[in-house]
C-alpha positions in Angstrom: -28.7 -32.8 34.0 -31.4 -33.0 30.7 -31.8 -29.8 29.0 -34.8 -29.6 27.4 -34.8 -26.9 24.8 -35.7 -25.5 21.3 -33.7 -23.3 19.4 -34.4 -21.7 16.3 -32.1 -19.4 14.0 -34.2 -17.7 11.3 -31.5 -17.7 8.2 -33.1 -14.6 7.0 -32.1 -12.9 10.6 -28.5 -13.6 10.5 -27.7 -13.1 6.5 -28.5 -9.5 6.8 -25.0 -8.7 8.0 -23.5 -10.8 5.4 -22.4 -10.9 2.0 -22.9 -13.9 -0.4 -19.8 -14.9 -2.3 -18.2 -18.0 -3.2 -17.2 -21.2 -1.1 -12.8 -19.7 -0.9 -11.6 -21.9 2.2 -7.9 -20.9 1.7 -8.5 -17.3 1.3 -11.0 -16.4 4.2 -9.5 -19.0 6.6 -6.2 -17.6 6.3 -7.2 -13.9 6.6 -9.1 -15.4 9.8 -6.2 -16.7 11.1 -4.0 -13.7 10.6 -6.6 -11.3 12.3 -6.5 -14.3 15.1 -3.0 -13.8 15.6 -3.0 -10.0 16.2 -5.1 -10.9 19.6 -2.2 -11.2 21.7 -2.9 -14.4 24.6 -3.9 -13.5 27.9 -1.5 -13.9 30.7 -3.4 -15.6 33.5 -2.8 -14.9 37.1 -0.5 -16.5 39.3 -2.9 -19.3 41.4 -2.3 -20.3 45.1 -4.4 -23.5 45.2 -6.9 -24.2 42.5 -7.1 -23.2 39.2 -10.9 -21.6 38.9 -12.3 -21.5 35.3 -15.8 -19.6 34.8 -18.0 -20.7 31.8 -20.8 -17.6 31.1 -23.0 -19.2 27.4 -26.1 -20.9 26.4 -26.1 -24.2 25.0 -23.4 -24.1 22.7 -21.5 -24.3 26.3 -23.4 -27.3 27.4 -26.0 -29.2 25.7 -25.6 -32.6 24.2 -22.1 -32.6 25.6 -20.8 -30.3 28.3 -17.5 -27.9 27.7 -17.3 -27.4 31.9 -17.4 -31.5 32.7 -14.8 -32.2 29.7 -12.5 -29.8 31.1 -12.9 -31.4 34.7 -12.2 -34.7 33.4 -9.5 -33.4 31.2 -7.7 -31.9 34.5 -8.2 -34.8 36.9 -6.4 -36.9 34.6 -3.8 -34.9 33.9 -3.3 -34.3 37.7 -4.4 -30.4 37.8 -6.7 -29.6 40.6 -9.4 -27.1 38.3 -12.5 -25.9 39.8 -15.2 -24.9 37.6 -18.2 -22.4 37.5 -20.8 -21.9 35.3 -23.5 -19.2 34.4 -25.4 -20.9 31.7 -28.7 -20.4 30.0 -30.6 -22.0 27.2 -30.6 -19.8 24.0 -30.0 -16.1 25.0 -27.5 -13.6 25.1 -24.9 -12.9 27.9 -27.3 -10.0 29.4 -29.8 -11.7 29.4 -27.8 -15.0 30.9 -26.7 -12.8 33.4 -30.1 -11.5 34.5 -32.0 -14.7 34.9 -28.9 -15.8 36.9 -28.3 -12.7 39.2 -28.1 -14.3 42.3 -25.5 -16.5 41.6 -23.5 -14.4 39.6 -23.4 -11.9 42.5 -22.4 -14.8 44.9 -19.8 -16.1 42.2 -18.4 -12.6 41.9 -18.5 -11.5 45.4 -15.9 -14.2 46.2 -12.2 -13.9 47.0 -9.2 -15.8 46.9 -6.0 -15.2 49.3 -3.8 -14.9 45.7 -5.9 -11.8 44.9 -7.9 -13.3 41.8 -10.6 -15.6 42.7 -11.3 -16.7 38.9 -8.0 -17.1 36.6 -9.8 -17.9 33.5 -13.4 -16.8 32.2 -14.9 -18.5 29.1 -17.3 -15.8 27.0 -19.8 -17.5 24.6 -22.2 -15.1 23.3 -25.4 -16.2 21.5 -25.0 -16.6 17.7 -27.6 -14.0 16.6 -26.0 -11.1 18.5 -22.6 -12.5 17.8 -23.0 -12.1 14.2 -25.4 -9.0 13.9 -24.7 -6.4 17.0 -21.3 -5.8 17.1 -22.3 -3.2 19.7 -24.2 -5.8 22.0 -21.7 -8.2 21.8 -18.9 -6.1 23.1 -21.4 -5.0 25.6 -22.5 -7.9 27.0 -19.0 -9.1 27.6 -17.7 -6.0 28.8 -20.4 -6.4 31.8 -19.6 -9.5 33.1 -15.5 -9.3 32.4 -16.2 -6.0 34.6 -17.7 -7.6 37.3 -15.2 -10.5 37.4 -12.2 -8.3 37.4 -13.2 -6.9 41.0 -11.9 -9.7 42.3 -10.5 -11.0 40.0 -8.7 -8.1 38.0 -5.8 -10.2 36.7 -8.3 -12.9 35.1 -7.2 -14.5 31.6 -10.6 -13.6 29.6 -11.1 -15.9 26.2 -13.9 -14.8 23.5 -15.7 -18.4 22.1 -15.3 -18.5 18.5 -18.8 -19.5 17.4 -19.0 -21.8 14.1 -21.7 -20.3 11.8 -24.8 -22.6 11.8 -25.4 -24.0 8.2 -23.9 -26.4 6.5 -19.6 -26.1 6.1 -19.6 -26.7 2.6 -22.5 -24.0 1.5 -21.1 -21.6 -0.6 -21.7 -18.6 1.8 -20.2 -20.2 4.7 -16.9 -18.9 4.6 -18.3 -15.1 4.3 -20.6 -15.8 7.4 -17.9 -17.5 9.5 -15.9 -14.5 8.8 -18.3 -12.1 9.9 -18.8 -14.1 13.5 -14.5 -14.5 13.6 -13.8 -10.7 13.2 -16.6 -9.7 15.9 -14.8 -12.2 18.2 -11.8 -10.5 17.5 -13.0 -7.0 18.0 -14.5 -8.1 21.2 -11.4 -9.3 22.6 -9.5 -5.9 21.5 -11.9 -4.2 23.4 -11.7 -6.2 26.9 -8.0 -6.0 28.7 -6.4 -9.6 29.0 -8.7 -11.4 26.5 -7.6 -13.8 23.6 -9.7 -15.9 21.5 -10.4 -19.4 21.9 -10.5 -21.1 18.3 -13.2 -23.4 18.0 -14.6 -22.8 15.0 -11.2 -22.7 13.4 -10.4 -26.3 14.6 -13.8 -27.4 13.6 -12.9 -25.7 10.0 -9.8 -28.1 10.0 -12.0 -30.9 11.0 -13.8 -30.4 7.9 -11.5 -30.3 5.8 -10.1 -33.8 6.6 -7.1 -32.5 8.0 -5.0 -35.4 10.0 -7.2 -38.0 7.6 -10.6 -37.1 9.2 -13.5 -37.2 8.2 -16.7 -35.2 9.3 -19.4 -37.4 7.3 -20.4 -41.4 8.7 -23.0 -43.5 7.4 -23.7 -39.8 5.3 -24.4 -38.1 8.5 -22.1 -35.1 10.2 -20.8 -36.4 13.3 -19.2 -32.7 14.0 -22.7 -31.0 14.6 -26.0 -31.8 14.8 -27.8 -31.0 11.9 -31.1 -29.1 12.8 -31.0 -25.2 12.7 -28.7 -24.7 15.7 -25.5 -27.4 14.3 -25.0 -28.1 18.3 -21.7 -29.6 19.0 -21.6 -33.3 18.4 -19.3 -35.7 20.6 -16.6 -35.5 17.8 -16.7 -31.4 17.9 -16.9 -31.3 21.5 -14.1 -33.5 22.2 -11.8 -31.7 19.4 -12.7 -28.6 21.4 -12.0 -29.5 24.5 -8.7 -30.6 23.4 -8.2 -27.0 22.2 -9.4 -25.5 25.2 -7.3 -27.3 27.7 -4.1 -26.4 25.5 -5.3 -22.8 25.1 -5.5 -22.6 28.9 -2.6 -24.7 30.0 -0.2 -24.4 27.0 0.4 -28.3 27.1 -1.3 -31.3 25.4 -3.5 -33.5 27.7 -3.2 -37.1 28.5 -6.9 -38.0 27.2 -8.5 -41.0 29.6 -10.1 -43.7 28.6 -13.7 -42.3 29.5 -15.1 -39.0 29.5 -18.6 -37.0 29.5 -19.7 -37.6 26.5 -23.9 -37.5 25.0 -25.4 -40.7 25.0 -27.7 -39.5 22.2 -29.5 -36.3 21.1 -33.0 -37.0 22.2 -34.9 -35.6 25.1 -34.1 -38.3 27.1 -30.2 -38.6 26.3 -28.1 -37.8 29.1 -24.1 -36.8 29.0 -22.5 -40.0 30.6 -19.3 -41.5 31.3 -18.4 -43.4 27.6 -15.2 -44.9 26.4 -13.6 -42.4 24.0 -13.1 -45.1 21.4 -16.9 -45.7 21.4 -17.8 -42.3 21.6 -15.9 -40.5 19.0 -15.2 -41.8 15.6 -11.7 -40.8 15.1 -10.0 -39.7 18.4 -6.4 -40.1 17.1 -7.3 -37.6 14.2 -9.2 -35.2 16.2 -5.8 -35.1 18.8 -3.5 -34.3 15.9 -6.2 -31.8 14.7 -6.3 -30.2 17.8 -2.4 -29.9 18.3 -2.5 -26.8 15.9 -4.3 -25.1 18.4 -2.5 -24.7 21.3 
């Protein structure tokens, strides 16, 4: 399904919550990692039958490529019975995602399972402006979804999607702004029960740093994120973080199929389609090695 969406992030709106400074990869990156380590990894419920995963988010969950579709493809290749559900709305925060999909949400949250938990996992992706500037709304939005889910899935394992700040990674202010997003994600995780961090921004940072011989630039262009104001993830980034997602949920490295559902382009008429990994990803071997650090 093609999404038509224009997502504009006004720099001044976000920067009011951040303090400028020089880029210091090692210091800020290590600080973020240390704080994330204090968040206990959630324990998933014992599941009888299919493992159910709910994605709640906006275009950073599904746009050029799709985390739900990628997880389904990786699970199928690795012999896991996974059912994926989504509550997705372009360009809005979780409270608006919920209100825009009220009927669907009510139906999903009313479902029950004989094992006592309908959903085994939920991935919560807040809008970038809220995640960067409004800690109280960030917590309230995620808690509102979490409270609805635990009525019929009391032992659900929740993960907060670590957003990446939408400026160039080499920008001298990047680390300061990213620290706000990552720290706020930690605060949300600590405010909810059985909730951890999905280290998407951290893994992308490693790719931008050139770990495992990976290059984030090809023919002068960023191959991880689109260079518009929203910085949506491109195929390389979605591939990397889909492996991170799979490993985070299941504690093992997935076998990668020959083909995955990837973006055919970044235009309004471009679709998600099955594509050879060797064709759609610039350096899959390096990205797989980077992902291995984030189980």
